[in-house]
Backbone bond lengths (Angstrom), bond angles and torsions (degrees), N, CA, C in turn:
res aa  C-N    CA-C-N  psi(-1)  N-CA   C-N-CA  omega(-1)  CA-C   N-CA-C  phi
1 X - - - 1.462 - - 1.525 108.80 -
2 X 1.305 117.71 139.47 1.449 123.78 -176.34 1.527 109.46 -71.77
3 X 1.315 113.19 144.36 1.483 120.93 175.92 1.539 110.83 -61.89
4 X 1.317 116.72 -22.64 1.497 119.72 -176.67 1.504 111.07 -63.94
5 X 1.298 119.64 -21.67 1.462 122.64 -176.59 1.546 112.70 -80.31
6 X 1.348 114.85 -9.62 1.443 119.07 177.61 1.550 111.27 87.36
7 X 1.316 115.51 173.45 1.480 125.33 6.44 1.513 112.84 -77.12
8 X 1.350 115.96 159.28 1.438 123.20 175.63 1.514 107.50 -129.17
9 X 1.345 116.67 150.76 1.452 121.79 174.04 1.504 109.92 -122.42
10 X 1.371 117.23 108.23 1.445 119.88 177.43 1.518 112.82 -83.78
11 X 1.330 116.44 148.61 1.453 122.06 -177.32 1.527 110.57 -139.30
12 X 1.340 115.29 137.83 1.470 117.55 175.37 1.555 107.19 -155.34
13 X 1.351 114.18 155.39 1.462 120.56 176.53 1.491 108.30 -129.91
14 X 1.336 116.59 153.20 1.445 123.24 160.19 1.545 109.10 -116.56
15 X 1.304 118.61 139.18 1.441 123.32 -165.06 1.516 115.00 -129.38
16 X 1.361 113.96 178.42 1.447 116.73 175.97 1.509 111.76 -83.09
17 X 1.341 117.99 -7.21 1.465 122.24 179.78 1.457 110.44 173.59
18 X 1.312 118.38 -166.22 1.471 123.13 -173.39 1.539 113.86 -114.89
19 X 1.330 119.04 9.09 1.461 122.62 176.11 1.515 107.58 -88.43
20 X 1.305 116.35 106.80 1.478 121.59 -168.18 1.539 111.56 -59.33
21 X 1.306 118.17 -42.78 1.439 120.88 -177.49 1.527 115.95 -81.58
22 X 1.301 114.96 -6.38 1.508 119.76 -175.32 1.477 112.72 -118.15
23 X 1.332 117.71 -38.13 1.499 119.00 -172.83 1.534 111.49 -84.60
24 X 1.346 115.08 171.23 1.421 120.04 -170.64 1.539 110.33 -126.04
25 X 1.290 117.67 156.67 1.474 123.02 175.27 1.527 109.03 -80.15
26 X 1.341 115.64 133.97 1.451 122.43 178.77 1.536 110.41 -108.54
27 X 1.301 117.22 -45.20 1.457 119.11 173.12 1.552 107.61 -134.04
28 X 1.328 115.74 157.83 1.429 120.06 175.41 1.522 108.93 -148.90
29 X 1.328 115.87 155.12 1.480 119.59 179.15 1.524 108.18 -141.34
30 X 1.345 113.40 140.92 1.456 122.94 168.90 1.497 106.44 -120.98
31 X 1.340 115.92 127.14 1.458 122.62 -178.07 1.534 108.39 -122.72
32 X 1.311 115.55 114.48 1.463 122.23 179.30 1.507 109.06 -93.42
33 X 1.291 116.86 121.99 1.480 122.35 -179.70 1.531 109.82 -124.50
34 X 1.310 115.70 126.48 1.478 122.66 171.94 1.485 107.93 -142.79
35 X 1.357 118.73 -176.80 1.468 121.83 -176.21 1.578 112.12 -59.80
36 X 1.324 117.38 -19.74 1.439 119.41 -179.57 1.504 114.54 -87.19
37 X 1.385 117.11 -6.72 1.424 118.66 175.94 1.540 112.22 136.83
38 X 1.316 114.95 -164.00 1.464 122.83 -172.76 1.544 109.00 -124.12
39 X 1.304 117.38 128.97 1.448 122.58 179.30 1.550 109.73 -123.63
40 X 1.307 115.43 130.45 1.474 120.99 -173.08 1.506 112.22 -114.42
41 X 1.345 114.97 134.28 1.481 118.51 171.99 1.540 107.06 -128.44
42 X 1.326 117.89 132.67 1.465 121.85 -178.14 1.528 110.24 -126.07
43 X 1.313 111.79 159.72 1.497 118.24 174.31 1.525 107.36 -134.34
44 X 1.344 115.51 139.61 1.436 122.62 165.24 1.513 107.93 -111.49
45 X 1.343 116.08 124.48 1.485 120.99 -170.52 1.553 110.04 -116.74
46 X 1.311 114.70 137.25 1.438 117.81 167.57 1.513 108.87 -83.17
47 X 1.342 118.39 107.16 1.486 119.00 -167.93 1.558 112.31 -74.42
48 X 1.346 115.49 -9.35 1.490 118.50 179.47 1.498 114.63 80.04
49 X 1.349 116.24 6.11 1.446 123.29 176.32 1.531 109.49 -137.31
50 X 1.315 118.30 165.82 1.450 121.40 175.54 1.486 110.56 -66.25
51 X 1.300 115.20 138.35 1.490 120.84 174.77 1.539 106.37 -91.80
52 X 1.323 118.45 117.40 1.448 118.31 -176.84 1.520 111.12 -61.94
53 X 1.300 114.76 150.71 1.469 120.12 -178.90 1.507 112.18 -58.73
54 X 1.347 116.69 -34.86 1.463 120.15 -179.45 1.517 110.50 -64.74
55 X 1.319 117.43 -39.40 1.490 120.88 178.72 1.509 109.99 -70.84
56 X 1.323 117.32 -43.50 1.453 120.11 179.96 1.519 112.45 -60.99
57 X 1.334 116.53 -34.16 1.473 120.56 179.33 1.490 110.52 -65.81
58 X 1.341 118.21 -24.90 1.479 121.33 -178.80 1.511 110.05 -83.68
59 X 1.350 117.19 -53.25 1.453 118.84 -174.94 1.531 115.63 -102.23
60 X 1.311 116.54 -5.36 1.453 119.66 171.36 1.471 117.09 81.61
61 X 1.335 119.24 11.25 1.454 122.98 -178.26 1.535 108.85 -109.23
62 X 1.317 116.78 115.69 1.487 121.31 179.05 1.500 109.46 -88.04
63 X 1.362 115.26 164.17 1.463 120.19 175.01 1.516 111.63 -56.82
64 X 1.305 115.51 -42.98 1.496 120.80 -177.14 1.523 110.24 -64.07
65 X 1.354 116.94 -42.70 1.420 120.11 -178.39 1.545 111.24 -65.27
66 X 1.373 113.66 -43.25 1.466 117.93 -179.13 1.513 111.65 -64.29
67 X 1.345 116.43 -38.51 1.448 119.41 -179.93 1.515 113.13 -67.66
68 X 1.354 115.70 -34.55 1.456 120.01 -177.68 1.496 111.49 -78.72
69 X 1.328 117.83 -39.87 1.439 121.49 -170.33 1.519 115.88 -112.55
70 X 1.343 116.45 -13.48 1.464 119.64 -174.79 1.502 113.81 -77.99
71 X 1.313 118.61 157.83 1.449 123.50 174.26 1.548 108.48 -92.59
72 X 1.356 114.60 167.08 1.448 120.55 175.96 1.539 109.85 -62.87
73 X 1.330 115.90 142.34 1.496 117.79 -177.66 1.506 113.48 -58.54
74 X 1.355 117.62 -46.21 1.473 119.01 -173.99 1.503 111.55 -60.94
75 X 1.298 118.20 -36.56 1.472 122.92 -179.55 1.554 108.48 -63.58
76 X 1.315 115.03 -51.78 1.444 118.46 -176.76 1.510 111.99 -66.63
77 X 1.341 117.49 -44.21 1.466 121.46 -179.77 1.496 112.53 -58.79
78 X 1.313 118.09 -41.38 1.455 123.31 178.79 1.516 108.98 -61.85
79 X 1.331 118.84 -45.80 1.431 122.07 -179.04 1.534 110.42 -64.64
80 X 1.300 118.20 -43.15 1.448 121.79 179.98 1.514 111.48 -63.69
81 X 1.333 117.33 -48.95 1.445 121.30 -177.36 1.481 110.79 -66.41
82 X 1.338 117.90 -36.16 1.484 119.38 179.51 1.508 109.50 -65.37
83 X 1.306 119.93 -42.40 1.466 120.50 -179.87 1.538 111.05 -67.28
84 X 1.327 117.96 -40.90 1.436 120.70 -179.99 1.539 109.92 -65.32
85 X 1.324 118.95 -45.96 1.433 121.40 -179.88 1.524 111.62 -62.31
86 X 1.362 116.40 -39.70 1.461 120.03 -179.71 1.488 109.52 -63.87
87 X 1.326 117.94 -41.44 1.455 121.69 -179.02 1.500 111.60 -63.65
88 X 1.383 116.90 -46.98 1.426 120.55 -179.25 1.517 110.85 -64.09
89 X 1.336 116.88 -39.21 1.463 118.82 -178.84 1.500 110.56 -67.60
90 X 1.338 118.85 -28.37 1.434 123.12 178.23 1.535 112.86 -83.54
91 X 1.304 117.19 -3.45 1.454 121.00 -178.54 1.515 116.47 83.89
92 X 1.343 114.85 16.04 1.446 119.20 176.90 1.541 109.58 -89.43
93 X 1.332 116.58 123.44 1.473 119.91 -179.53 1.487 112.76 -60.90
94 X 1.326 118.79 137.76 1.474 124.83 172.04 1.520 106.74 -98.33
95 X 1.278 117.06 125.37 1.476 122.90 -175.23 1.512 108.42 -110.65
96 X 1.320 117.22 124.98 1.494 120.79 178.34 1.504 108.62 -147.31
97 X 1.315 114.43 135.70 1.469 121.04 177.79 1.490 111.09 -80.88
98 X 1.324 117.27 123.35 1.475 120.81 -170.99 1.543 108.14 58.01
99 X 1.330 114.77 56.68 1.450 121.93 -170.89 1.524 113.83 -58.87
100 X 1.332 117.36 -29.10 1.444 118.86 -178.88 1.531 110.05 -56.93
101 X 1.288 116.92 -45.76 1.484 119.10 -175.99 1.560 109.35 -63.76
102 X 1.364 118.23 -54.86 1.445 119.77 -173.05 1.526 112.53 -64.24
103 X 1.333 117.63 -39.76 1.458 118.67 -179.40 1.501 111.58 -73.16
104 X 1.328 117.52 -37.81 1.474 118.97 -177.88 1.515 111.25 -72.27
105 X 1.342 117.78 -35.39 1.451 118.11 178.64 1.524 109.81 -71.98
106 X 1.351 116.52 -31.51 1.471 120.31 174.28 1.522 107.42 -62.69
107 X 1.322 118.18 -46.39 1.479 118.15 -178.68 1.503 110.96 -61.92
108 X 1.341 116.53 -43.21 1.477 118.80 179.07 1.508 110.97 -58.39
109 X 1.309 117.86 -41.61 1.448 121.07 179.74 1.522 111.19 -68.53
110 X 1.314 117.37 -40.03 1.453 117.58 177.91 1.523 112.32 -62.88
111 X 1.309 116.57 -40.41 1.474 120.06 176.41 1.489 112.25 -65.80
112 X 1.332 115.86 -39.55 1.462 120.87 179.34 1.546 111.54 -58.12
113 X 1.307 115.59 -35.03 1.475 120.50 -176.54 1.541 112.63 -101.82
114 X 1.323 115.47 13.88 1.470 118.55 176.16 1.514 114.70 68.75
115 X 1.360 117.23 29.29 1.437 120.44 -179.38 1.496 111.28 -107.29
116 X 1.314 118.59 154.71 1.478 121.57 179.84 1.494 110.74 -65.39
117 X 1.305 115.24 140.50 1.498 121.58 174.99 1.511 109.62 -77.58
118 X 1.292 115.22 171.58 1.495 119.29 178.58 1.520 109.16 -60.38
119 X 1.301 117.20 -47.69 1.453 119.44 -179.10 1.522 113.84 -60.43
120 X 1.348 116.45 -37.67 1.437 120.60 175.88 1.508 112.02 -66.55
121 X 1.298 116.58 -37.19 1.475 120.93 -178.61 1.559 108.54 -69.66
122 X 1.310 117.18 -36.42 1.439 119.87 -174.69 1.533 111.29 -90.57
123 X 1.320 119.26 -21.71 1.449 123.28 -177.60 1.512 111.84 77.04
124 X 1.320 118.10 15.16 1.449 120.71 178.78 1.526 108.03 -163.42
125 X 1.322 115.87 171.52 1.463 119.22 175.52 1.517 109.96 -67.03
126 X 1.306 119.76 132.01 1.472 122.27 -179.21 1.528 109.56 -63.66
127 X 1.313 116.48 131.14 1.460 122.71 173.83 1.531 106.26 -124.08
128 X 1.316 117.27 145.00 1.450 119.51 -176.76 1.508 111.77 110.89
129 X 1.346 118.44 12.90 1.425 121.66 171.19 1.498 109.95 -84.13
130 X 1.305 117.34 133.57 1.460 120.48 178.70 1.502 108.15 -124.57
131 X 1.335 116.59 127.10 1.461 124.97 -176.96 1.526 110.41 -118.06
132 X 1.316 118.10 105.57 1.495 120.36 -177.52 1.556 110.65 -60.49
133 X 1.335 118.96 -28.43 1.464 121.64 177.98 1.559 108.91 -62.92
134 X 1.298 116.19 -47.53 1.473 119.48 -179.13 1.519 110.16 -63.32
135 X 1.321 117.04 -43.81 1.468 121.19 179.05 1.483 111.77 -61.28
136 X 1.336 117.86 -47.18 1.480 121.11 -178.64 1.529 111.57 -64.32
137 X 1.327 116.57 -40.52 1.477 118.11 177.00 1.470 112.59 -59.89
138 X 1.339 117.37 -37.31 1.431 119.99 -176.59 1.523 112.82 -80.99
139 X 1.333 117.09 -43.34 1.457 118.84 -175.89 1.546 113.43 -75.36
140 X 1.326 115.89 -28.92 1.479 119.10 179.60 1.506 109.27 -126.03
141 X 1.338 112.48 56.45 1.446 123.16 -169.03 1.576 114.13 -53.27
142 X 1.293 116.56 -40.50 1.473 121.27 -168.78 1.505 112.89 -97.36
143 X 1.331 118.24 6.19 1.483 120.89 179.17 1.527 108.39 -67.66
144 X 1.278 118.64 132.47 1.473 122.27 178.76 1.534 108.32 -82.69
145 X 1.332 114.03 160.09 1.443 119.49 175.14 1.499 112.47 108.03
146 X 1.320 116.12 168.78 1.469 121.76 -178.27 1.497 109.44 -73.30
147 X 1.360 115.48 164.71 1.453 121.44 -177.93 1.478 111.16 -131.72
148 X 1.326 117.85 37.58 1.443 120.10 171.86 1.544 107.23 -72.01
149 X 1.324 116.30 167.48 1.429 121.13 -179.04 1.513 112.40 -56.80
150 X 1.356 116.31 -41.51 1.448 119.72 179.94 1.516 110.64 -64.48
151 X 1.318 118.05 -32.98 1.491 122.07 179.17 1.519 109.90 -68.03
152 X 1.332 115.89 -43.89 1.475 119.21 -179.01 1.532 111.66 -68.39
153 X 1.346 116.15 -30.69 1.465 118.29 173.34 1.512 110.29 -58.08
154 X 1.313 116.58 -40.75 1.439 121.41 178.54 1.528 111.05 -68.16
155 X 1.274 118.33 -46.04 1.446 122.30 -177.56 1.528 113.03 -61.44
156 X 1.388 112.82 -38.78 1.469 115.83 -176.14 1.547 112.81 -101.62
157 X 1.307 116.60 12.50 1.452 120.38 172.83 1.500 115.98 70.57
158 X 1.341 115.81 32.26 1.478 120.10 174.82 1.546 107.69 -87.52
159 X 1.303 115.63 99.21 1.474 119.22 -172.14 1.494 115.09 -97.22
160 X 1.374 117.69 -9.53 1.450 119.65 -179.09 1.500 111.46 -114.49
161 X 1.323 115.07 43.17 1.489 119.34 -176.10 1.488 113.93 -75.56
162 X 1.340 119.79 -13.09 1.428 120.30 176.77 1.519 111.10 76.29
163 X 1.314 118.41 -159.45 1.426 124.25 -178.09 1.537 109.67 -90.82
164 X 1.342 114.23 103.29 1.486 118.03 -176.31 1.535 108.17 -70.26
165 X 1.336 114.46 167.56 1.442 125.99 -176.43 1.515 111.90 79.83
166 X 1.313 118.85 17.19 1.434 123.26 157.76 1.532 105.44 -112.36
167 X 1.375 117.43 134.55 1.416 120.31 -165.89 1.506 112.73 -57.56
168 X 1.346 120.75 -41.63 1.438 122.61 -176.60 1.529 111.68 -68.74
169 X 1.345 116.43 -41.37 1.453 120.27 177.83 1.513 111.87 -64.88
170 X 1.331 116.50 -40.15 1.448 122.11 178.60 1.533 111.00 -63.02
171 X 1.354 116.55 -39.78 1.464 118.73 -179.98 1.539 111.99 -65.44
172 X 1.328 115.46 -44.93 1.444 119.91 179.04 1.520 110.99 -61.44
173 X 1.319 116.76 -42.03 1.467 119.97 176.56 1.530 110.76 -63.51
174 X 1.298 116.91 -39.24 1.464 121.38 -179.27 1.508 110.13 -63.23
175 X 1.371 116.69 -44.22 1.466 119.68 178.21 1.535 111.69 -64.50
176 X 1.335 117.95 -35.30 1.433 122.20 177.90 1.519 109.56 -68.21
177 X 1.341 118.95 -42.02 1.465 122.12 176.65 1.496 111.28 -61.98
178 X 1.356 116.96 -43.16 1.434 120.33 178.52 1.536 111.09 -59.45
179 X 1.336 117.46 -44.86 1.431 120.84 179.29 1.518 111.05 -59.31
180 X 1.330 116.07 -39.62 1.473 120.37 -179.43 1.529 111.13 -69.59
181 X 1.339 117.23 -39.63 1.460 120.64 174.96 1.517 110.63 -61.02
182 X 1.341 116.16 -47.42 1.455 118.02 178.90 1.492 115.60 -60.70
183 X 1.327 115.45 -34.53 1.460 121.30 177.27 1.545 111.84 -69.68
184 X 1.322 115.95 -36.68 1.467 120.99 -178.95 1.535 111.18 -77.10
185 X 1.303 116.82 -32.00 1.452 122.43 -177.68 1.531 109.74 -125.18
186 X 1.346 118.46 71.95 1.445 122.56 -169.68 1.521 115.04 -59.68
187 X 1.318 118.39 -22.48 1.401 119.55 178.52 1.495 116.05 -61.30
188 X 1.358 114.79 -22.47 1.459 119.46 177.18 1.527 110.39 -64.72
189 X 1.335 113.18 -38.74 1.467 117.82 179.23 1.509 115.12 -67.68
190 X 1.335 115.80 -15.72 1.440 118.03 -179.19 1.530 110.80 -86.58
191 X 1.339 118.80 -7.97 1.407 122.90 -179.77 1.538 109.90 -81.66
192 X 1.331 116.55 141.57 1.467 119.55 170.34 1.519 108.76 -71.41
193 X 1.318 118.73 165.56 1.439 122.12 179.80 1.504 111.58 -61.84
194 X 1.332 119.16 -35.94 1.444 123.22 176.27 1.560 109.19 -64.58
195 X 1.361 115.23 -45.01 1.450 118.66 179.59 1.547 111.95 -65.78
196 X 1.347 114.55 -39.99 1.470 118.98 178.12 1.510 111.50 -64.35
197 X 1.325 117.58 -37.00 1.481 122.41 178.33 1.534 108.81 -60.16
198 X 1.337 116.25 -49.69 1.460 121.39 179.71 1.512 110.60 -64.15
199 X 1.263 117.87 -38.30 1.470 122.34 177.67 1.541 111.56 -61.51
200 X 1.338 117.79 -41.16 1.451 121.36 -179.00 1.539 109.06 -73.93
201 X 1.325 119.88 -36.96 1.450 121.45 175.67 1.527 109.52 -56.11
202 X 1.332 115.69 -50.28 1.458 121.24 -176.97 1.536 109.51 -68.15
203 X 1.305 117.94 -41.03 1.472 121.52 -177.21 1.527 109.47 -63.72
204 X 1.331 116.32 -45.10 1.463 119.95 179.47 1.528 110.56 -63.41
205 X 1.281 117.90 -42.10 1.498 121.11 -179.49 1.534 109.54 -61.67
206 X 1.338 116.05 -44.03 1.465 119.66 178.84 1.525 111.23 -61.98
207 X 1.336 116.64 -43.24 1.480 119.30 179.36 1.506 109.31 -64.87
208 X 1.367 118.80 -46.24 1.463 121.08 -174.92 1.508 111.20 -63.00
209 X 1.332 119.22 -36.85 1.466 120.78 179.46 1.508 109.31 -67.31
210 X 1.354 116.57 -42.27 1.429 119.87 178.83 1.526 112.20 -65.49
211 X 1.322 117.29 -39.70 1.485 120.12 178.41 1.477 110.75 -67.17
212 X 1.332 118.69 -41.23 1.473 120.18 -179.32 1.515 110.81 -69.34
213 X 1.324 117.09 -33.02 1.482 118.01 176.36 1.513 108.88 -65.39
214 X 1.296 115.78 -42.63 1.516 119.25 176.39 1.495 111.78 -58.65
215 X 1.325 117.00 -43.77 1.488 119.05 -179.03 1.547 109.75 -63.37
216 X 1.334 116.01 -40.55 1.467 118.65 -179.45 1.527 111.01 -65.68
217 X 1.348 116.51 -41.42 1.456 118.52 178.94 1.499 114.84 -63.07
218 X 1.334 115.20 -29.08 1.446 121.48 -178.07 1.507 113.66 -97.33
219 X 1.346 118.10 8.29 1.433 121.76 173.81 1.472 118.14 78.37
220 X 1.331 117.80 17.42 1.475 120.99 178.40 1.521 107.96 -74.71
221 X 1.326 113.61 144.53 1.476 119.20 177.40 1.499 109.41 -115.51
222 X 1.318 116.96 173.88 1.472 120.48 179.59 1.511 110.12 90.09
223 X 1.363 117.59 172.62 1.471 120.30 -178.63 1.529 111.91 -64.57
224 X 1.301 115.02 139.80 1.462 119.63 172.47 1.493 109.99 -93.84
225 X 1.358 116.30 -153.20 1.474 122.55 -179.70 1.491 110.06 -79.49
226 X 1.323 115.29 137.48 1.470 120.22 172.35 1.521 108.79 -65.53
227 X 1.333 115.77 139.76 1.467 119.16 177.03 1.525 111.47 -80.97
228 X 1.283 119.02 -4.77 1.464 123.12 -178.39 1.545 108.19 -99.99
229 X 1.288 116.04 122.60 1.449 119.77 175.00 1.498 112.61 -77.28
230 X 1.341 117.35 141.79 1.432 125.17 -179.54 1.538 111.84 68.95
231 X 1.323 114.66 25.49 1.453 120.52 176.01 1.541 108.10 -131.81
232 X 1.313 115.77 131.94 1.456 119.48 176.37 1.548 106.89 -125.80
233 X 1.339 114.22 116.12 1.462 119.48 -175.31 1.546 112.90 -75.39
234 X 1.353 116.03 -1.80 1.451 119.28 -179.66 1.505 112.55 -90.51
235 X 1.329 118.73 -1.13 1.472 120.92 -179.23 1.534 107.90 -72.30
236 X 1.295 116.47 118.82 1.473 122.62 179.89 1.485 111.43 -128.79
237 X 1.350 114.33 36.34 1.470 118.79 178.37 1.520 110.04 -98.43
238 X 1.343 119.55 121.35 1.433 118.87 -178.40 1.511 112.57 -83.20
239 X 1.311 114.78 153.92 1.460 119.20 169.52 1.527 107.20 -71.64
240 X 1.326 118.54 157.70 1.484 118.81 176.70 1.508 112.31 -55.39
241 X 1.306 116.09 122.39 1.446 121.66 -178.58 1.497 115.84 78.48
242 X 1.317 115.87 6.58 1.484 122.18 179.99 1.490 109.28 -102.32
243 X 1.353 115.54 157.92 1.417 120.72 175.35 1.513 112.19 -82.89
244 X 1.321 119.71 154.65 1.458 121.02 175.21 1.516 108.62 -60.73
245 X 1.334 114.65 147.09 1.448 121.22 176.12 1.523 108.65 -134.34
246 X 1.279 116.93 149.29 1.465 120.82 -175.43 1.509 111.08 -76.75
247 X 1.292 119.54 -11.02 1.478 119.57 -177.24 1.490 109.77 -148.52
248 X 1.340 116.60 129.35 1.431 122.00 172.34 1.537 108.03 -126.93
249 X 1.332 113.77 133.60 1.463 120.26 179.84 1.516 108.11 -103.04
250 X 1.294 115.62 -179.83 1.453 121.51 176.18 1.513 109.17 -66.16
251 X 1.360 118.53 -29.29 1.411 122.22 178.51 1.525 109.19 -128.61
252 X 1.380 116.06 89.70 1.466 119.02 -176.89 1.531 113.43 -57.88
253 X 1.304 118.98 -30.16 1.438 120.12 -176.91 1.526 112.68 -64.50
254 X 1.320 117.86 -17.45 1.443 120.44 -178.67 1.530 113.31 -87.97
255 X 1.351 116.55 -9.34 1.463 119.37 -177.51 1.508 112.23 -65.21
C-alpha cells in the first residue's frame, strides 16, 4: 500500500531565529492525518530566552506571552520527541517542510536539555521523513521563482492555507502540498519509504551542488548549502558532559 494513503504525521516549529545550534523552539505542532481525518496537537513553549522582535513579528509570539502562557521546554520537547519517535518506529511517515531545519533544531534542543535525540530513541538513523521542498525541487527542477511554503501553496493550488507562520497552519498546508505533489508525480507514491528516503538524499545532494555552483559563479562567499540532507553543520550544542562538535546529525552514534 502506498504511503500516500496515510497515516502521516506532520511536524513544524516556530523559533527564536534560524541558527540551529543557538535558537530555541517557541511553538510546535504535530498533525496526524489519516483517512478518518486530521488531528492537531500544539505546544507553546517558554524558551527561557528573549524572543527577538523580528521573530515575534513572523509568528506572533512575544517574550512576555511565552513566559506567561508557555510550558517548560523539557516537558514539551519530551512529548514532541516521543510522538515523533513512536510514529517513525511504527512506519508512519513524518512530513516536514524544509525538514532539515525543524528536525535539527529539535535535536539541538533535546541535547540542550539532556534528553534523548530521535536517533537515540530509535537506535538507528530515522527513515520515513518526507520533505515536500526536496520533492518539489527535484520533480520541477527548472521552475523559476521562490520555493517557500506560501509559494508552493500557489503552485499546487492550495487556496485555503490560512495564515501561515503559525506551526499548526503550516503543517496542514505542508500536508496539503505533499498530497498535491504526490498526485502530480504519482511515481513518488510507488516508492517504499526506504526508497523515498534514498531518493530525497540524492535529490537534495543534486540540488545543493547546483546551488553551490551558482553561488560560486556569482561571487558569493561564505558557506553554501550542505550536500547532506537532514544534517546541519551549525549545530554546536554539546551533550551533557560532552565536548562541542562542529557537526551533529539526527543520529550522533552513526558519525
